[in-house]
TORTI-886729 format. One record per residue: residue in one letter; x, y, z of N, C-alpha, C, O in turn. Coordinates in steps of 0.1 Angstrom, whole numbers, padded with zeros to 4 digits, always signed. Each point is the difference from the previous one (the first is absolute). Layout:
AXYZXYZXYZXYZ/...
***
This chain:
X+0031-0057+0162-0012+0001-0009-0007-0012+0001+0006-0010+0005/X-0019+0009-0011-0006-0010+0000+0004-0013-0009+0009+0000-0008/X-0017-0013+0012+0003-0011-0008-0003+0003-0014-0006+0011-0002/X+0009-0016-0007-0001-0001-0017+0011-0001-0005+0010-0004+0006/X-0010+0009-0022+0013+0000-0005+0006+0011-0001-0007+0009-0005/X+0021-0008+0009+0005+0014+0001+0011+0000-0011+0007-0009-0003/X-0007+0022-0003+0006+0003-0012+0008+0014+0004-0006+0009+0006/X+0017-0009-0009+0009+0013+0006+0003+0005-0017+0005-0009-0008/X-0008+0017+0005+0002+0007-0014+0008+0012+0000+0000+0008+0010/X+0008-0006-0021+0007+0015-0001-0013+0012-0002-0011-0001-0004/X+0017+0011+0009-0006+0013+0000-0004+0000-0013+0007-0003-0010/X-0023+0007+0009-0004+0004-0013+0003+0015-0006+0004+0009+0007/X-0007-0007-0022+0004+0012-0007-0017+0009+0005-0011-0004+0005/X+0016+0015-0008-0014+0007+0005-0013+0000-0009+0001+0000-0012/X-0012+0000+0017-0013-0002-0010+0003+0008-0013-0002-0005-0011/X+0008+0020+0012+0000+0005-0012+0011-0006-0012+0000+0001-0012/X+0009-0007+0019+0012-0010-0010-0008-0011-0006+0003-0003-0012/X-0012-0002+0017-0005-0012-0004-0014-0001-0008-0002-0008-0009/X-0006+0017+0012-0012+0003-0009-0001+0015-0004+0002+0011+0005/X-0007-0016-0020+0000+0012-0008-0017+0001-0003-0007-0009+0004/X+0004+0019-0009-0015+0002-0007-0001+0006-0011+0006+0010-0001/X-0015-0016-0010+0000+0005-0013-0014+0004-0007-0008-0008-0002/X+0007+0017+0000-0014+0002-0006-0002+0003-0012+0006+0010-0005/X-0016-0020+0000-0003+0000-0016-0017-0001-0001-0008-0006+0007/X+0005+0015-0018-0015-0001-0003-0008+0002+0015-0010-0007+0004/X+0014+0017+0004-0008+0002+0013+0001-0013+0007-0010-0002+0008/X+0017-0006-0009+0004-0013+0010+0013+0004+0006+0008+0007-0005/X-0006-0013+0018+0014+0000+0004+0004-0014+0006-0009-0006+0006/X+0018+0003-0006+0005-0014+0001+0012+0001+0011+0008+0010+0000/X-0006-0018+0009+0013+0000+0007+0009-0013-0004-0005-0011-0001/X+0017+0014-0002+0009-0013-0003+0013+0000+0009+0004+0010+0005/X+0001-0021-0003+0011-0003+0009+0013+0003-0012+0000-0005-0011/X+0008+0012+0015+0014+0005-0004+0009-0012+0000-0002-0009+0007/X+0011+0009-0015+0011-0011-0002+0007+0001+0015+0002-0011+0005/X+0002+0022+0003+0005+0000+0013-0011-0008+0005+0003-0012+0001/X-0016+0015+0002-0010-0007+0007+0002-0019-0004+0002-0008+0008/X-0003+0007-0021+0001-0013-0005+0011-0006+0009-0003-0009+0008/X+0016+0015-0010+0013-0007+0005-0003-0004+0015+0003-0011+0005/X-0008+0022+0002-0001-0003+0014-0010-0013+0002+0005-0009+0006/X-0015+0010-0011-0012-0012-0001+0009-0012-0003+0000-0010+0008/X+0009+0008-0019+0006-0010-0005+0012-0007+0011+0004-0011+0001/X+0001+0023+0007+0009-0003+0010-0009-0007+0012+0002-0012+0003/X-0013+0020+0002-0008-0006+0012-0004-0014-0003+0000-0009+0009/X-0004+0006-0023-0004-0016-0005+0012-0010+0004-0001-0011+0005/X+0011+0017-0009+0013-0010+0003+0004-0004+0017+0005-0011+0004/X-0008+0026+0002+0004-0004+0016-0012-0006+0004+0002-0011+0004/X-0014+0014-0005-0010-0006+0004+0002-0017+0000+0000-0007+0010/X+0001+0003-0023-0002-0014-0004+0012-0007+0007-0002-0012+0002/X+0016+0018+0004+0006-0005+0009-0004-0005+0013+0003-0009+0007/X-0013+0019-0005-0008-0004+0013-0011-0009+0000-0002-0006+0011/X-0003+0005-0019-0012-0010-0006-0001-0001-0015+0000+0010-0008/X-0001-0021+0006-0003-0002-0016-0012+0005-0002+0000+0010-0007/X-0011-0015+0011-0013+0005-0006-0009+0007+0011+0000-0005+0011/X-0007+0014-0015-0011+0005+0010-0010-0012+0001-0003-0007-0010/X-0001+0007+0023-0012-0011+0002-0012+0009+0009-0008-0005+0008/X+0009+0019-0011-0013+0008+0008-0009+0002-0008+0001+0010-0008/X-0013-0018+0007-0009-0001-0010-0009+0012+0004-0003+0008-0008/X-0001-0008+0021-0011+0009+0006+0007+0012+0005+0012+0001-0002/X-0019+0010+0008+0006+0011+0009+0012-0001+0006+0002-0009+0008/X+0007+0020-0011+0013+0000+0007+0002+0014+0008-0004+0010-0004/X+0010-0012+0016+0002+0013+0003+0016+0000+0002+0007-0010+0002/X+0000+0025-0003+0012+0003-0002+0005+0010+0012-0005+0011+0003/X+0018-0017+0003+0004+0010+0010+0016+0003-0006+0010-0008-0002/X-0012+0021+0001+0012+0007-0010+0010+0007+0010-0006+0008+0008/X+0019-0009-0006+0008+0007+0004+0011+0010-0009+0009-0005-0007/X-0011+0016+0008+0010+0008-0012+0010+0006+0008-0003+0005+0011/X+0015-0007-0017+0014+0005+0008+0007+0008-0010+0007-0005-0008/X-0011+0020+0008+0004+0008-0010+0016+0004-0002+0006+0003+0011/X-0001-0004-0021+0014+0002-0004+0006+0012+0006+0012-0001+0001/X-0019+0012+0004+0005+0011+0005-0012+0004+0009-0009-0008+0002/X+0012+0022+0003-0012+0009+0009-0004+0009-0011-0001+0011+0005/X-0002-0010-0017-0004+0008-0007-0013-0002+0001-0005-0011+0001/X-0003+0023+0000-0015-0002+0001-0005-0006-0012+0004+0002-0012/X-0014-0011+0016-0009-0007-0010-0012-0005+0008-0001+0000+0012/X-0009-0004-0023-0011-0005+0005-0001-0015-0002-0005-0004-0011/X+0008-0005+0019+0002-0014+0003-0010-0007-0006+0002-0011-0004/X-0013+0016+0002-0012-0009-0010+0002+0004-0015-0009-0002-0008/X+0021+0008+0003+0001+0003-0014+0004-0013-0003-0003-0003-0012/X+0009-0007+0020+0007-0014-0005-0013-0011-0002+0003-0010-0005/X-0013+0013+0009-0008-0012+0000-0003-0003-0012+0003-0011-0004/X-0008+0018-0003-0008-0005-0014+0012-0009-0006-0002-0012-0003/X+0014+0017+0002+0013-0008-0007+0000-0014+0004+0000-0010-0007/X+0000+0009+0023+0003-0010+0008-0014-0011-0004+0000-0012-0002/X-0012+0019+0003-0010-0009+0000+0000-0006-0016-0002-0012-0003/X+0006+0020-0007+0000-0007-0011+0012-0009-0004-0001-0009-0008/X+0013+0012+0012+0013-0007+0002-0001-0014+0007+0007-0010-0003/X-0018+0009+0013-0004-0013+0005-0009-0005-0006-0001-0012+0001/X-0007+0017-0008-0010-0008-0010+0003-0012-0006+0011+0002-0006/X-0016-0013+0003+0005-0010-0005+0010-0011+0005+0001-0012-0004/X+0007+0021+0015+0011-0010+0007-0004-0001+0012+0003-0011+0006/X-0009+0018+0000-0003-0003+0018-0016+0001+0003-0005-0002+0011/X-0002+0005-0025-0015-0001+0000-0003+0001-0013+0006+0007-0008/X-0018-0014+0004-0003+0002-0015-0005+0011-0005-0001+0001-0012/X-0005+0011+0018-0002+0010-0001-0003+0010+0012-0007-0002+0010/X+0014+0016-0014-0004+0009+0014-0013+0005+0004-0001+0009+0009/X-0011-0016-0016-0014+0002+0004-0003-0009+0012-0011-0001+0006/X+0023-0006-0005-0001-0012+0012+0006+0009+0014-0001-0006+0011/X+0006+0018-0012+0002+0007+0012-0013+0005+0006-0008+0008-0005/X+0008-0013+0017-0013+0007+0009+0002+0005+0011-0009+0005+0007/X+0024-0005-0001+0004+0008+0009+0015+0004-0004+0005-0008-0008/X+0000+0016+0011+0017+0001+0002+0003+0013+0010-0007+0011+0000/X+0016-0013+0007+0005+0011+0008+0016+0005-0005+0007-0008-0005/X-0004+0018+0007+0015+0004-0003+0005+0008+0012-0006+0008+0007/X+0018-0011-0005+0007+0006+0010+0014+0007-0004+0006-0006-0009/X-0001+0018+0014+0007+0006-0004+0012-0005+0008-0003-0001+0011/X+0015-0003-0013+0012-0003+0009+0015+0009-0004+0001+0008-0008/X+0007-0013+0015+0010+0009+0001+0009-0002-0014+0000-0010-0007/X+0007+0019+0003+0006+0000-0010+0009-0014-0001+0005-0005+0010/X-0003+0001-0025+0009-0011-0002+0008+0008-0014-0005+0007-0009/X+0019-0012+0011+0007+0003-0012-0008-0007-0012-0006-0010+0001/X+0005+0016-0012-0007-0002-0013-0014-0003+0002-0007-0003-0010/X+0001+0002+0021-0012-0001+0003-0007-0016-0002+0006-0008-0007/X-0017+0005+0013-0006-0014+0000-0014-0001+0003-0005+0007+0009/X+0000-0015-0014-0017-0004+0005+0003-0011-0001+0005-0007-0008/X-0013+0003+0024-0006-0010+0007-0012-0004-0003-0008+0007+0006/X+0001-0017-0014-0012-0002+0000-0003-0015+0001+0006-0009-0005/X-0016+0007+0014-0008-0009+0008-0013-0006-0007-0010+0007+0001/X+0009-0018-0010-0011+0000-0003-0008-0013+0006+0008-0009+0002/X-0021+0006+0001-0003-0008+0009-0017+0001-0004-0006+0011-0003/X-0001-0024+0002-0016+0002-0002-0009+0010+0011+0002+0000+0012/X-0009+0006-0017-0005+0009+0005-0012-0007+0011-0008-0009-0003/X+0007+0014+0017-0005-0003+0011-0011+0013+0001+0001+0011+0005/X-0012-0016-0011-0013+0006+0004-0001+0009+0013+0004-0007+0010/X-0007+0019-0008-0003+0006+0011-0013+0011-0002+0002+0009-0009/X-0011-0010+0015-0013+0007-0003+0000+0016-0003+0002+0007+0010/X-0003-0003-0017-0002+0016-0002-0009+0006+0009-0011-0004+0004/X+0019+0016-0001-0010+0007+0011-0013+0005-0008+0001+0000-0013/X-0012+0005+0019-0011+0006-0006+0000+0015+0000-0009+0007-0005/
***
């Protein structure tokens, strides 16, 4: 994995367990459930053991390796939003700072885990 700050995190709950939608007066809001808030709080504790404060003020890039808990068929990108939201305020100030990320599915790991490397974004020109 590339240089940067490495976080080894527990397998996140599914997107459907973390976010709910409520509609009132023709407006819809998304909110985080208690399970999602609990995961976010755990991530904050684990990340602060690695790094006391985020110092990524500008754009960042993330390298993510997901180690699922079993061979169950799943879309590995479903974990991205909860990971991005959980790292916000700990690994970086705001997830709007993420300019690039890559995600790789790895072998099964008992109970699952996610390895995230955060580093300063190195700009690469976009193709026309």
